[in-house]
MARMI-890689 format. One record per residue (C-alpha): residue in one letter; z, x, y. Coordinates in steps of 0.001 Angstrom, whole numbers, plus 500000, padded with zeros to 6 digits. Each point is the difference from the previous one (the first is absolute). Layout:
<atoms>
AZXY/...
</atoms>
This chain:
<atoms>
X558014526584489526/X497179497734501102/X500053497080502357/X500785496856498076/X501817501972497267/X499120499794496320/X498071502317497755/X497332501873502058/X496616498862498622/X501365496980498106/X498141496715500511/X503055498489501662/X500345502885502422/X496292499910500934/X500137496244500555/X503092500376502191/X498225502682502021/X496901497785500286/X502163497150501277/X501615502307502562/X496565501128501217/X498977496338500187/X502973499247502265/X498982502736502427/X496319498987500025/X500856496332500440/X501862500914503166/X496837501773501176/X497616497244498861/X498752499115503486/X499420503639500917/X498131500626496733/X497885496875500505/X499094501134503519/X499061503457498688/X497710498364497442/X498416497827502710/X499420503018502233/X498323501786497100/X497763496973499395/X498693500372503541/X499159503646499387/X498588499850496466/X498453496523499656/X497146499417502483/X499705496323499073/X503651499456500953/X499682501958503225/X496975497962501095/X501746496693499297/X503548500900501044/X500349496912502202/X499152497756497040/X502243501732497472/X502877501709501804/X502660497261499761/X498943498751496572/X499619503530498639/X503444501111501190/X501635497095498194/X498104500832496810/X500862503696500305/X503701499317500562/X500029497724496953/X498323502802498041/X502671502518501051/X502786497616499005/X498185499343496725/X499905503743499329/X503741500179500746/X500527497265497406/X498015502073497484/X502407502917500529/X502924497662499378/X498347498375496991/X500228496562501621/X496333499071500385/X498928496358500057/X498691498438496750/X496540501221498978/X498337496592500417/X501315499705503551/X498799503482500967/X496544499378498526/X499699496660501806/X500996501547503337/X497539502883499552/X497149497640499140/X500794497863503037/X499946503128502180/X496615500977498555/X498603496535500707/X501269500151503586/X498381503368500663/X496719498765498485/X499982496968502304/X500651502377502910/X496921501973498868/X502059503189499708/X498407502488497535/X501735500281496635/X499668503792500155/X502070499994503202/X502638497795498353/X500299502432497078/X500122502916502448/X502943498281501677/X501864499835496683/X499385503716499478/X501327500871503459/X503117497889499537/X500694501524496588/X499526503541501303/X502310499594502987/X502730498257498016/X499970502757497352/X500277502580502801/X503207498290501162/X501320499929496424/X499272503729499711/X501927500666503228/X503086498122498767/X499965501124496349/X501414503554500599/X503252498408501202/X500623499245496318/X499850503616498872/X498783500509496433/X498863496391499802/X497447500393502793/X497062500812497719/X500786497135497633/X500407497596502931/X496594500873501460/X498311499917496590/X501460496607499081/X499280498576503450/X496360501090499842/X499538498571496503/X501568496618500750/X498303499642503380/X496618500931498498/X500378497270497377/X500849497392502626/X497266501118502421/X497345500149497268/X500841496459498950/X500050498896503637/X496589501512500770/X498515498342496908/X501410496597501008/X498869500430503624/X496501500896498776/X499903496926497759/X501040497729502857/X497586501704502393/X496981499697497680/X500850496392499114/X500179499100503687/X496715501791500706/X498328498030497210/X501400496757501395/X498861500905503515/X496530500903498714/X499762496716498085/X501071498057503096/X497465501868502110/X497185499352497530/X500873496302499891/X499913499901503797/X496712501908500003/X498495497636497438/X500986497063502196/X498559501740503071/X496698500766498294/X499809496445498663/X500379498749503567/X497398502533501080/X497513498640497462/X500749496455501169/X499490501027503621/X503448498963501211/X501126503423501274/X500172500215503788/X501541502193502690/X503152497900499611/X500500501686496604/X500456503447501570/X503784499935499445/X499473499032496375/X497446502778499518/X502253502479501800/X502901499160497699/X497775501008497089/X499176503352501607/X496826499353502012/X500146502021503198/X499069498186503185/X496711501344501385/X497116499017502303/X497715499533496988/X500003499827496210/X497434501038497419/X499738498592496480/X499020502194497045/X499018498666496584/X499616502093496855/X499969499310496266/X503600500114498788/X500313503360498272/X502391501602497561/X503697499815500837/X500254503542501316/X497100499426502401/X501544496874501442/X503360501772500204/X498345502602502236/X498616497241502217/X503444498388500166/X501610503341500872/X497506500713502788/X499903496435501351/X502781500496502539/X499780497174502515/X497395498195497875/X500027496957497755/X498483500311496546/X499609497518497177/X497708498867497222/X497532497156500210/X498852499574496424/X498647503372498862/X499692501278503575/X502521502069501930/X500071498990503674/X501639502090502728/X500459498789503577/X500536503016502238/X500972500158503681/X497719502059502251/X500216500834503674/X496212499854500380/X496941499349497791/X499378503754499914/X503244500452498016/X498780497935497031/X498145502852498299/X502974502372500266/X502292497329498546/X497568499466497103/X499976503736499216/X503801500066499962/X500357496966497751/X497111500813497670/X499477503788499830/X497726499702496934/X496576499834501655/X498400498624496825/X502216496906499930/X498240496902501313/X501842498780503106/X498586497268502240/X501076499596503614/X499935496733501914/X500037501633503414/X502799500050502563/X501073496589501353/X502459499249502794/X503063497922499176/X501205498531496729/X497974496846500599/X496815502069499564/X501153501830496880/X498572497320497713/X496479500632501316/X500379503727499349/X501526499289496597/X497057497769499010/X497524502595501280/X501712502666497880/X499829497850496848/X496340499070500593/X499110503617500723/X501793501095496830/X498138497447497883/X496599501043501374/X500847503692499642/X500949499408496359/X496702498233499310/X498114502847501653/X501893502600497962/X501371501711503106/X503058502242500105/X502185501549502660/X500941498372503294/X497662497153500954/X499831498003503224/X498313496700500757/X497013501670501636/X499318501921496781/X499320496763498128/X498753497824502864/X496387499781498829/X500945499454496335/X502413497349501261/X497199498182501793/X497882500153496854/X502866498690497888/X500407497073502419/X496333499027499449/X499566500468496234/X496593498301499812/X498536502391502572/X501753502948498344/X498510499109496622/X496541499794501582/X500488503474501438/X501266501375496698/X496930498598498248/X497834502475501972/X501273502626497576/X499201498017496841/X496774501981499249/X501930503281500222/X502847498663497853/X497494498833497386/X498275503401499967/X503327501798499602/X500851497694497116/X496838500968498118/X500217503763500500/X501960502849501541/X498198499572503322/X503248499862502042/X498177498308502864/X502990498094501444/X502258503116500170/X497094501939501510/X499426497355502672/X503719499892500777/X500178503792500447/X496783500042502058/X501305497378502426/X503408501709500201/X498322503298500945/X498194498436502953/X496666500031498105/X500131503773499508/X498181501138496816/X501732503386500084/X503542498593500258/X499224497370497362/X498637502542497511/X503086502167500513/X502348497039499576/X498282498862496781/X499444503544498627/X496289499322499442/X496830501857500975/X498262498753503132/X496880499159497993/X502100497800497700/X501481498301503050/X496557499406501565/X498814498390496774/X503009497680499942/X499555499026503656/X496295499200499417/X500963497848497018/X502648498189502095/X497478499231502747/X497481498746497425/X502544497613498490/X501241498802503397/X496495499621501421/X500885501706503284/X500893503428501384/X503731500637499889/X500064501012503669/X498670496571501020/X502688498021498156/X502883502462499788/X502441497754501900/X499322497089497655/X500412502330497023/X503372501224501281/X501149496400500277/X498595499284496546/X502052502838498507/X503119498701501741/X499331496497498705/X499479501354496498/X503301501915500200/X501805496751500816/X499178498784496485/X499668496392501174/X499704497308497331/X496433498891499392/X499406496425501153/X497165498294498062/X497208498925502304/X498861496409499996/X496470499504498705/X498016497850502443/
</atoms>
């Protein structure tokens, strides 16, 4: 004879045994829920670190899960639509609490494992039906848990998308205010709510908005920062404890050393962020026009910036090179590249020849030709020539001169 009577192994007998097991486990529901909670603390680091935030809420959820599993054994689960809705709501709640989805799924696995262990302990009381009871319990619980995890994941991801959209809207509004110059230290609470860590100073970085995966890396590494797009430019405002920290923060955010990233310099207080933000954008624009790459600071483009602010003077400087440009246009003289390399080497013929992969005699001939066309020794006007090359690199629009 088996407990519950009936044919051993018949569906009715197994269901009766399942119901009997459910009665026992329902009586132990609080103890089982506490065992699950204790296991969370051991196996889920995220739970252990945030126990004060989750303990009361989590216990209620766990107890409801145990009672739900009891209902599965009895075959009295709530309607599918209701279970899916509850699971999605739970997923949304955990997303808003910024609890990792992987930890949520891990919690389901722990609860399932412990409940099955209790079923396995009780099943032998039903003799020959014990194997069938455990097998049926595992199958039915797996179906319910799989559906629950899927619904929780859907709710979680939907909430994360909504939170991201809300954050981007808030960031867009913040950056719009930044452009308008209406951000002040009074906005620190607003900035903090969007994730900007309070700090003695802030540095603004500007870089051409890259492919999605690049910007995703920036977003992932921008802990405590604010990031957003201004047109085709990605702007990041990062907290720093001192100006010396700006370079380290840039390396962390933008590990690709070939990517053009302009820094506006560290500024104290939110009210000064706009100045750093404008410096970063201006530095980025000049660096683009100069064809620069990598991390660029204001000092790197200071002289080109002065030239760009006085275009008439810059065009006059650039015109010093017109004879060389004309000669290069008529032949393969390569006088402008030669002059550029010669100035960059500190006027060293040996370094220049090595950089250009030419014989020293070829280089000497080019330098003589350059001096003939310029009408002066290079050493006497090398500073003006360096400025002329910078002005030429700016690619300023030609302004027609008035004829007196």
